[in-house]
C-alpha positions in Angstrom: 93.5 -25.9 -81.4 92.4 -25.2 -84.9 89.2 -26.9 -86.1 89.5 -28.7 -89.4 86.9 -30.3 -91.6 87.9 -33.9 -90.8 85.8 -34.5 -87.6 82.9 -32.6 -89.1 82.9 -34.7 -92.3 83.3 -37.9 -90.2 80.3 -36.9 -88.0 78.1 -36.2 -91.0 79.1 -39.4 -92.8 78.5 -41.4 -89.6 75.1 -39.8 -89.0 74.1 -40.6 -92.6 75.3 -44.2 -92.3 73.6 -44.6 -89.0 70.3 -43.2 -90.4 70.6 -45.6 -93.3 71.1 -48.4 -90.8 68.0 -47.5 -88.9 65.9 -47.4 -92.1 67.3 -50.7 -93.2 66.6 -52.3 -89.8 63.0 -51.1 -89.9 62.6 -52.5 -93.4 64.0 -55.9 -92.3 61.6 -56.0 -89.4 58.7 -55.2 -91.6 59.6 -57.8 -94.1 60.0 -60.3 -91.3 56.5 -59.4 -90.1 55.1 -60.0 -93.6 56.8 -63.4 -93.7 55.3 -64.3 -90.3 51.9 -63.0 -91.4 52.2 -65.1 -94.6 52.4 -68.2 -92.3 48.6 -68.1 -92.1 48.6 -69.3 -95.7 50.4 -72.4 -94.6 47.8 -72.9 -91.9 45.0 -72.9 -94.5 47.0 -75.3 -96.7 47.4 -77.7 -93.8 51.3 -77.6 -93.8 52.5 -77.3 -90.2 56.2 -77.5 -91.3 55.7 -74.5 -93.6 54.0 -72.5 -90.8 56.9 -73.3 -88.4 59.5 -72.4 -91.0 57.9 -69.0 -91.9 57.4 -68.1 -88.2 61.1 -68.9 -87.5 62.2 -66.8 -90.5 60.0 -64.0 -89.3 61.5 -64.1 -85.8 65.0 -64.2 -87.1 64.4 -61.2 -89.4 63.0 -59.3 -86.4 66.2 -60.0 -84.4 68.4 -59.1 -87.3 66.5 -55.9 -87.8 66.8 -55.0 -84.2 70.6 -55.5 -84.3 70.8 -53.3 -87.5 68.8 -50.6 -85.8 71.1 -50.7 -82.7 74.2 -50.4 -84.9 72.6 -47.4 -86.7 71.8 -45.7 -83.4 75.4 -46.1 -82.2 76.5 -44.7 -85.6 74.4 -41.6 -85.1 75.6 -41.2 -81.5 79.2 -41.5 -82.7 78.5 -38.9 -85.4 77.2 -36.5 -82.9 80.3 -37.0 -80.7 82.5 -36.3 -83.8 80.6 -33.1 -84.6 81.0 -31.9 -81.0 84.7 -33.1 -81.0 84.1 -34.9 -77.7 84.8 -38.5 -76.5 87.0 -39.8 -79.3 86.3 -43.4 -78.4 82.6 -43.0 -79.0 83.3 -40.9 -82.1 85.3 -43.8 -83.5 82.8 -46.5 -82.3 80.0 -44.8 -84.3 81.7 -45.1 -87.7 82.8 -48.7 -86.9 79.1 -49.6 -86.3 78.0 -47.6 -89.3 80.6 -49.5 -91.4 78.6 -52.7 -90.8 75.6 -51.1 -92.4 76.8 -48.5 -94.9 80.2 -49.7 -96.1 82.0 -46.8 -97.9 80.5 -44.1 -95.6 81.8 -46.0 -92.6 85.3 -46.4 -94.0 85.6 -42.8 -94.9 84.2 -41.7 -91.5 86.7 -44.0 -89.7 89.6 -42.5 -91.6 88.5 -38.9 -91.0 88.0 -39.5 -87.2 91.4 -41.2 -87.0 93.2 -38.4 -88.8 91.4 -35.7 -86.7 92.1 -37.4 -83.3 94.1 -34.4 -82.1 91.0 -32.2 -82.2 89.1 -34.2 -79.6 89.0 -33.3 -76.0 
């Protein structure tokens, strides 16, 4: 079987998209932590409702950041599978997860993996 550029390009795009997802997830978690930390201001102001709101937003940001990091990790794993031309299902799942984070890179990667399906073992 002749190796074409399609799975290689898909793998690289998926890895880039997954890496961007991990960076975005870390940023979301850090921002959520800052919001939670800012709840101490509400404590000094004597506003328990404000403290509760800021802590809830911080927790929600932490969960959202964790989900984005997980999607990015799956995107990287799928990109590695595409580069090795192994496990077509995982090579397709990676760009689908990267799509949720990086948009255009995920779409291109899905197209290239789909077109190059014959090259996977």
